[in-house]
N, C-alpha and C positions, 0 to 999 in steps of 0.2 A: 504494500499499499504506499510505499515511499517512492519518490522519484528515482529513476535510474537513467542516466547517471545522476548522482546527487546534485541538487541545485544550491546556489549561494543565497537563496531567499526561501522564506517559508511558503510552501505551495500546498500545504495540507488541505486547506479549504478547496482549492482548485481541484486537487486529486479526488477529494471526497465527492464534489459535484460531478466530476467526470465519471466516477464509478456509479453514482446514482443514475446518471443518464444511461450508462452502459446497461445497467440492469433492465431499464425500460426498453432497450433496443433488442434484447434477446427474444426471439419470436417463439421458439419452442422451449418448454421447461426442461432444463438440463437434468440429467439423472443425479449429478453431483457437482458442487462448486467448492473450490478451496480458496480460502482467504488467507493470505500470507504477506510477507514483505515487511521487514522491520519488525516492530512489535505492535500489532493491531490495537491492543488495549490502550496504547498511549493516545489513540485518537479520541478517547473520552466519548462525549456525546455524539461525535461524528460516527463512531463505530455503531452506536445504538441505532442511529438513523439508517445506516447501511443494513444492519441486521433486520430492522423492521421492514425495510423495503424488500429484502429477500423473502421474508415471511409472507408479506402481502402478495408479492408477484409470483412466487414459487413455493407455496406451502408444502408441496410434496418432495421438493428437491433436498437431498442430503447436503448440508453445508458443514464443511470441516474448516475450523478456524485454528490455525497454528499459532501458539502463544507460548511465552515462557511461564505463564500461569501466576505471576506475582500479584496481579491485580485481584485475584480471588482470595487473597489474604484478608481483604476488606469485605466484611459481610454486606455492606451497602452496595458495593459493586456487584457482588454475586446476586443479590436480590434484584438489582436492575436488569441484569442479563436474564434472569429467570422470568421477570415480568414481561419480557418480549414474547414469551410463550411460543417460540419456534420449536415445534415438535421434532424437527429433524436437524437440530443444531448440535454439533459435536465439537468440543475443544480438544485439540491434540497438543500435548506438550512433548516436543522432540527431546530425546536424550542423546547427548553427544559425548564421545569419549575417544581417546586414542588407543583404548584397549578393547578389542572386540569381545 
């Protein structure tokens, strides 16, 4: 969800608006969507807007959101995600190591 290559200005609002428009342009409901790029939970309210848009437009689509999971330490954040009521939303927390 962050610009590539990185920009020398804050473009989070522009990227959020672009993603919200892209959701509306998808004609057929995809079987699955993956949200990644940087740390999506840092988007705050913008992420909630994207997740609500996905729930409204594609309620049957499985949405996998990759996160480091830190924001879920705050019960208020977890409650706000739950309040979106996206029945097919899954948060994945990747584990990385140099030892297989």
